[in-house]
C-alpha positions in Angstrom: 0.0 0.0 0.0 1.4 3.4 -1.0 1.0 6.5 1.1 1.6 10.0 -0.1 3.8 12.5 1.8 2.4 15.8 0.7 2.9 17.7 3.9 5.8 17.8 6.3 4.6 19.2 9.6 6.4 21.0 12.3 5.7 20.9 16.0 5.5 23.8 18.4 5.9 23.5 22.2 2.9 24.2 24.4 1.7 23.5 27.9 -0.3 20.2 27.5 -3.6 20.3 29.3 -2.8 23.6 30.9 0.3 22.7 32.9 3.9 23.3 31.9 6.8 21.1 32.7 9.5 22.7 30.5 13.2 21.8 30.9 15.4 24.4 32.5 18.6 25.3 30.8 21.2 27.0 33.1 23.8 29.3 31.7 27.3 27.9 31.7 29.9 30.2 33.2 33.6 30.2 33.7 36.6 32.5 34.4 39.1 33.3 31.7 42.9 33.1 32.1 44.7 35.8 34.1 46.4 38.4 31.8 50.2 39.1 31.9 51.6 42.0 33.9 52.3 45.2 32.0 55.8 45.4 30.5 58.3 47.1 32.7 56.4 46.9 35.9 58.5 45.6 38.8 57.5 42.1 40.0 55.1 42.2 42.9 56.1 40.8 46.2 53.8 37.9 47.0 51.8 38.5 50.1 50.8 35.8 52.5 47.4 34.5 51.5 44.9 32.1 53.0 43.1 31.5 49.6 43.3 28.2 47.9 44.9 27.9 44.5 43.2 25.6 42.1 45.0 22.4 41.2 47.2 22.7 38.2 47.6 26.5 38.5 50.4 28.1 36.5 53.8 28.4 38.0 56.7 30.9 37.7 54.6 34.0 37.0 54.2 35.0 40.7 50.5 35.5 40.0 48.2 32.9 41.5 45.7 31.5 38.9 42.0 31.9 39.6 40.1 28.7 39.8 37.4 28.5 37.2 33.8 28.6 38.4 32.1 25.2 38.1 29.9 24.9 35.0 26.3 24.4 35.5 25.0 21.4 33.4 21.6 21.5 31.8 18.9 20.1 34.0 17.2 17.1 32.4 13.4 16.9 32.2 11.6 14.7 34.8 12.0 11.1 34.0 14.8 11.7 31.5 18.5 11.0 32.3 21.0 13.6 31.1 22.1 12.8 27.5 19.9 9.7 27.4 16.9 9.6 24.9 14.4 8.3 27.4 11.3 10.1 28.3 8.2 9.3 30.4 7.8 5.8 31.7 10.8 4.5 29.6 9.4 5.8 26.3 11.1 7.9 23.7 11.8 11.5 24.7 10.0 14.3 22.9 13.4 15.8 22.3 14.5 12.9 20.2 11.2 11.4 18.7 9.8 14.2 16.7 6.3 13.7 15.2 5.0 15.0 11.9 1.6 14.7 10.3 0.6 13.9 6.7 -2.3 12.5 4.7 -2.5 8.7 4.6 -3.9 8.9 1.1 -4.3 11.9 -1.2 -6.9 14.2 0.4 -8.8 14.6 -2.9 -9.7 10.9 -2.5 -10.1 10.8 1.2 -9.5 13.6 3.7 -10.5 11.6 6.8 -7.3 9.7 7.3 -3.9 11.0 8.6 -0.6 9.3 9.3 1.6 10.4 12.3 5.3 9.7 11.9 7.8 9.7 14.8 11.4 9.8 13.8 14.3 9.1 16.3 16.6 12.1 16.0 18.9 10.7 18.8 21.8 8.4 18.8 20.3 5.6 20.9 17.2 3.4 20.4 14.1 4.0 22.5 10.6 2.6 22.9 7.1 3.6 21.9 5.0 1.4 24.2 1.5 2.7 23.6 -0.4 5.1 21.3 -0.3 8.8 20.7 -2.4 10.5 23.4 -4.1 13.3 21.4 -6.2 16.0 22.8 -8.5 18.1 20.6 -8.4 21.8 21.6 -12.1 22.4 21.0 -12.8 24.0 24.4 -13.6 20.7 26.0 -10.2 19.2 25.9 -11.6 16.0 24.3 -9.3 13.0 24.0 -9.1 11.0 20.8 -10.0 7.3 21.5 -7.9 4.4 20.4 -8.3 1.4 18.1 -7.9 -1.2 20.8 -7.4 -4.0 18.3 -4.4 -2.2 16.8 -2.1 -3.0 19.8 1.1 -4.6 18.4 2.5 -7.9 19.9 5.4 -6.0 21.4 6.4 -2.3 21.9 7.9 -0.6 18.9 11.7 -0.2 19.2 12.6 3.0 17.5 16.2 2.9 16.3 18.3 6.1 15.5 17.2 7.6 12.2 14.2 5.2 11.9 10.5 6.0 11.9 7.4 4.6 13.6 3.8 5.3 12.6 0.3 5.7 13.9 -2.9 6.1 11.9 -5.6 8.7 12.8 -9.1 8.4 11.6 -10.5 11.9 11.8 -14.2 11.0 11.5 -16.5 8.2 10.7 -19.3 10.3 9.3 -19.6 12.9 6.6 -17.3 15.9 6.5 -20.3 18.2 6.9 -21.0 16.5 10.2 -17.5 17.1 11.5 -16.0 20.1 13.3 -13.0 22.1 11.9 -10.1 21.4 14.1 -6.9 23.5 13.9 -5.2 22.6 17.1 -4.4 19.0 18.1 -2.1 18.4 21.1 0.2 15.4 21.5 1.1 14.5 25.0 4.6 13.2 25.9 5.3 9.7 24.7 4.3 7.3 27.4 1.9 9.6 29.2 -1.3 8.0 30.4 -4.5 9.6 29.1 -5.7 10.2 32.6 -2.6 12.2 33.5 -3.0 15.9 33.5 0.6 17.0 33.7 3.6 17.3 31.4 4.7 19.3 28.4 3.4 18.3 25.0 3.5 19.5 21.4 1.0 21.2 19.1 0.8 19.3 15.8 0.7 21.3 12.7 -2.2 19.8 10.7 -2.3 19.8 6.9 -4.4 22.3 5.0 -4.6 24.5 8.1 -7.1 22.2 9.8 -9.1 19.0 9.5 -12.7 18.0 10.1 -13.1 15.7 13.1 -16.1 14.1 14.9 -16.6 12.4 18.2 -15.8 9.0 16.6 -12.2 9.9 15.8 -9.7 7.1 16.5 -6.0 6.7 16.6 -3.9 3.5 16.4 -1.1 2.3 18.6 2.4 3.1 17.3 3.5 0.6 14.6 6.8 -0.2 12.9 5.3 0.2 9.4 3.0 2.7 7.8 0.9 -0.1 6.4 0.2 -1.5 9.8 -0.7 2.0 11.1 -3.1 2.8 8.2 -4.8 -0.6 7.9 -7.3 -0.1 10.8 -8.4 3.2 9.2 -9.9 1.3 6.3 -11.4 -1.6 8.2 -13.5 0.2 10.8 
């Protein structure tokens, strides 16, 4: 089965379900090397000092080196080890598994089916153990239900540079019965639908918006686009 890729979407950060849990990045600081004395100036007589000189300080200049201030490392997000592409509950981190949205088939033929693609931008493999938790920003914060029979036999292992997929059926009725949706929020990978915390992403939908109804459904993450799209055609 062939699927077109007519739209490459970008994601913007937002506070998912009204609460923010953004990562904090601290500024790295440090002292530079001590400059040379002015030419022609008589050498200064060292005075007794109780200050501690940093290990490995320069010698022979008569001027004690100043110890550099310790650098402050970036603070990892909750549940994420520094430098390790692991997010909530052992799933892929949002920072590494970036999600884009495209049509599953050409919209001129069928504009009720989308394909979500998660690509691992990191250097280590990670897991996608469930399905995309999607919230429709329609004033009610409605969650998109899941195709329960789409659960794979094992969690998807997302290798570096590889992709995973999930199908999204926007509606099961006529387009005229749906509601135009321009904002669709994706919770952090591994977040339970009942959780009301965490930072998520706002998916950029094709055509500036799509028509959804209350019977919209999403599949579990799959290792192939065919497995993700198949439930959309067999409802």
